[in-house]
N, C-alpha and C positions, 0 to 999 in steps of 0.2 A: 593544200588546205583550202576548203571553201565553206563558208557558213554565213548565215544572215541572222540578224537579231533586231530588237526594238532599240531605237535610238536612245529613249529615256533610260532603259535598263543599263545600256553601256555608259552612258553619260554619268549616271550616279555612281557606278562602279569605279569609273576613272577618276572622279573627284575624290574618292576615298583612297584608291591606290596610289595616286600621284604623290601623296605625301611621304611615300618611302622611296621615291625616286631621288637619287643623289643630285644635289644642286651643283656641287663642285666635284664631279666624278673623278676617281683616280684613273679610271679606264672608260672608254665610251659605253660599254655594256652596261654600266651602272646607271647611266641616264636613260636606259631603256625600260620598256614594260614587256614581260614575258607573256605570250598568249598561247594557250593550248586549247584547241577545239576538238571535242570528242564526244560523240553521242548527242545528248541533249543539252550539254553544258559547255561554257567557255570559261577556262580558268585564267585568271589574271594575277601576275606576281610582280612585285617591286621590292628591292632589297638594296639598303644603303649601309648594311651592317650594324646600324644602330637601331633601325626599325625594319621589320620585314612584314609584308602584307600579302595574303592570299584571299581572293574573293572570287565568287563563281556566280555566273548569270545564265538564265536559260537562252539557248540558241537552237537554230535548226542547221545541223551539220550535214553537209553533203560529203565532204572529204575531210578526214581527220588530219590534224597536223599541229605543228608549233613553230613560232616565230618570235623574234624580239624586234620591237620598233622604238623609235624615239619617243619617250613618254610625253614630253611637252607638245610635240607637233601632232602626235596621234590624238591626244586630247582635245586640241584646238580644232582639228578638222572634223572629228566626230560631233563635237558640240555645234558646229556650224553647218552640218549637213541638211539639205533642204526637206528631206522626206522622213517619215516616221520609222521606216524600215531601212536598214543599211546591209549591204552584201559585201563580204570580204573574200578575196581570193589571193593565195600565195602563188606568185609566178617567178620562180627563180630566186633572184635577190631583191624582189620587191612585193609589197603587199598592196594590191589594188583595192580601192574602197569606192564603192558606187552607191548612189542614193539620188533619186528624183532628177536624174539627168546630170548630176555633178559626179565627176570622176577625179580621184586622187591616187597618186602613185607614191608610196613611201618606201625608201630603201630599208631593207632589213638586216639584222645581224644574226650571227649563228646561234641557234637556240641552246645548243650544247655548251656554249661559253658562259651562258647566264648562271650566276650563283643562286641556285634555288633556295628558297626560304626553308630553313630547317627547324625542326622542333627542339629547342634547348632542353637540357636535363633540368627538371624542377622537382623540388621535394614536397610542396604543399599545394593545396587548391581549395577553392570555395565556389559557391554559386550565388548569383544574385540576379533578380529580374532585370532584364535589358532596360526597361523604361526607368527602374529605380536607379541603375547606374548612370544612365543618361541625365537624370535629374541632379544626381550628386555632382557630376562633372560640371553641368551647366551652371550650377549655383556656386561653384567655387573657383573654377579654372581662370576666370576672368581677373582674379586677385593676384596671380602669380607675378613674379618680378620680370621685367624685360631685360634687365642688366644681367649679363651672364658671368659677371665677376664672382658671383656667389652661386654657383649651380643648383645648390639645394633649395633655393627659393624660386627656381624657374620651373618647378614641378609641383604636383599635388601629393601631399602626404596620405597614404592609405593606412589606416589604423584599425586593426581588427581586435576586438575585445569580447570573447564569447560569441553571442548571437548578434552583435552590433558592429557595423562598420561606419567609420567616420572619414570624410575627405577634408583636408585642410590646405588652404593656400594662403600665402602671405608674401608680400614684398617689404616687410618691416614697417610699412605705413598704414597698411589695412590688412585685414584678415577675414576670411570667409571660411565657415565651418558648417558642414552638413552631415547629418547622421541618418542611418536607415537600419531597420531591423532585418536581419537575415533569417531564412527559413530554419536554420539550425545553428548550433554553436561550433566555432572552429578554434583552432590554436591561435592564440594571441600573437600579433606580429605588427611590424611597421616597415613600410618601404615607401620610396618616393618615385613617382612615375612622370616622366617628362610631359609637360603641358601639351606640346604639339601632338604627341601620341594620343592624348585623351581627346583633343579637339577633333582629330581624324576619326576616332572611334565614334564620336557623336554622329558624324555624317552618316554612318551605316546603320545606326539604330533607329527603327521606326517608332516614333513617339506613341503610336496607337497600338503597338504589339505588347499588350500587358501580360500576355501568357508566357512569353518566351523567357528563357534564362540564358545568361552568359557564364561560362566557366572560366574562372581566373587561376591559372597556375603560376607559381612563382618560386624563385630561389633567392639567393642573396645577390645575384647579379641580373637575372632576367625575369620577365614574366610574359605570359601569353593570354590572349583573350580568344575564346572559341564560342561561336554561336551561328546557327543557320549556316550559310555558305561563306562564312567569314573565319579567317584565322590571321591573327595579328601578334607578332612578337616584338618586344622592345627591351632595350638595355636600361636598367634601373639607374637612377642617379645616386651616386655615392655621397655619403655625408650624413651627419646626424641632424635630423630636424629639430628646431628649438622647441622648448616647452611652451606651446601656444597658449595654454590655459592661463598664463600669467598676465596676459594682456587684456583679458576679458574683465570688465569692471564687476566687482562683487555686488555693488549697490549703486543706486542713482538717487538724485534729488528732483529731477524734472522727468516727467513722462509725457510722451506725445503720442497721439494716434491721428493719422492723416490718410486721406485717400491716395492710394499708391500712383494711380494714373495722373491725377491732377498735380501732385507733388513732382513726378517726373517730368511732366510737361513744362512746369514752371521752371525747374532747375535747367532743362535744356534750352529753354527760351533765354534765360539770363546768361547761360554758358556761351551764347553767341558773342557776348560782350567779354566774359571772363577769359576767353581764349586770347584776347588781346593783352592780358596781364601776364606778369612774369611767371607766376605760379598757377595760372588757370583758377583763380580764387573766387569764390562766391561767399558772401556774408549772409548768415541765417539769423534772423531775430525771432525767437519763439516768445509769444506773449500776445495779450489782448485777443484771445481766441483764434490765433492764426500764425502762420509763419511767413515772414517777409524775406524774400530772396533778392539780393542785389549784387552788383558788381560795378566797379568803376575803373576806367582806364584813363590816365592823364592825356594820352594821345588821341583817343577816339570819343569817349563820353561815358555814359553810365546806362544801366538798365536795371529795372526793378519789377518784381511781380510778387503777389500775395496769394496765399491759399488758406482756406479755413482749416482749423485743426482743433482737436480736443487737447488741451494742455493742463497737466496737473503738477503743480510745483512751482519752483522759482522761474522768473523770467530770465532769459539768457540770450546772449549774443555770441556767436561762434562762426568761425570761417573754415571752409574746407576747399580742397581741390575739387572742382565741380565734377570731374569723371568719377571721383570716389563715391559721389552720391548717386549720380545718374546710372552708373554701371550696375549697382545693386538693385535699383528699382526696375531695371529691364528684365531681371531674371526672377523676381518675385511672382508668385502665382495667386497672390491674395489681393482682394479689393483694398484692404487697409494694411498699413504697416505701423508698427510701434517703434518708437525711438526713445532710448533712455540716455539722459545726459547728467553731468554733474556741474562742470564749469567750462569756460572757454578754453582751457588748456588740456582738458581730459578727453579721452576717446569717447566717441558716441557708439552705442549699441543699437543695431537695427534687428528687429525679430518679426516673425509672423504670429499674428494672434492664433492661439489655440494650437501652436506647433512649437514644441520645445527642441526640435530637431535641427534648427537653423539659426545661426548667429552670424552677424556680419559687424565688424569692428572698423571704424574709420578714425584715424588720427587727425586732429584739427591742424590747420595752418596757423602758425603764431604771427598773425598780421599786426 
C-alpha cells in the first residue's frame, strides 16, 4: 500500500473517527484504526461495538492496500507532521509515514482481524439538513448529565412528531429543548442517542454546507447517520426519557431582555470567583434597568459586574450555578436573549427573540 494526502483532510477525519476507538480495548485490534487505500479514496474505520464510524477522504493512491494502526499514536503523529502533504507506505509489518523530512514507522496489525463496521438492521428513517441537525445538537448536548448512574440522562432525546423533530437534553437541574421543521412528515417516535456520539458527529458536519442532508435510520436498539463520505452507527440508550414539558414554566412575572455577549462576558468574569465557592454560585439581581452579577468566597474574596437590561415586572434576586448560565449563552446565535422568571426558587426560562423553537431551563441554587 502506498498513498499520499493532505494533512488537514486526514487530521479532520482522524479527529472524528478516533471517537469510536476503544479506550479500554478487550483486544489490541480495537485500539486501532483501519485504513484502506484504493483509487482516489482512503477509507478509515473505528469500532468499539457501541459506536462504529466510517469516513473517507480524497488521496492519491499508487498501490492499493489495507492496514490497521494504533489509533492514538497515528493521530498524534499525523497532527504533528511538518508538511502539508504526507506520504504513507506499507512495508511488511510497518506503516512508514513521511512528510517534510520527518519519518515515522508504526507497527501494524492484521487488517483481516479488524471488526469491520456493519450496517445494523433498522426499520425506519428520516432526513434532515446536516446544518440543522448540527444546530440542534449544539444547542442541547451541553445540558446532558455527566453522571452515568442514570444513563438516559447522558444522551439527547430525539422526538419525531409529524414534520417536526425535537432534541431534548437534561441533567435534572437544567434542560435544553430545540426544534426544527423537517421537509416532510414521518412516523412519530422517540429514542435517546449518546451525547458522545452526537459530539463526534458535529465534528464532521460543515456548518456552511446548507444544501446537504443526513439520513438517519433507526430501530429499537441502533441508529445510523449517513451523509457525504460519512457513515456512523451507534447503540441507543435504553430507558424512558422523562416528560420534560412539565418543568417548563407556563407563565412568568418578570421578563428580561439583555445583550447576549455582554451578559455572557459578565457571567464569565464573575465565574472566576464563583469557582472558588462550593456550588460555583453566582447571584443575579434583576432591577433598576440592569442585572448585577456577583459572587463571594469566604476564602478568596468577591467579584461583581453589572450589565444593562430591559426589565418588565418584579425586581428579583436569584442564584445559579455559573456554568448553567454561561453554557447556554455560548450557543445562542442571537444578539439579545430573553429571560422569564417568577421567584428566587423557581426555574428561569431562556429563549431567543422571534424563535419559538428553542427553550432553555435553569434551576436556581437555593442559597
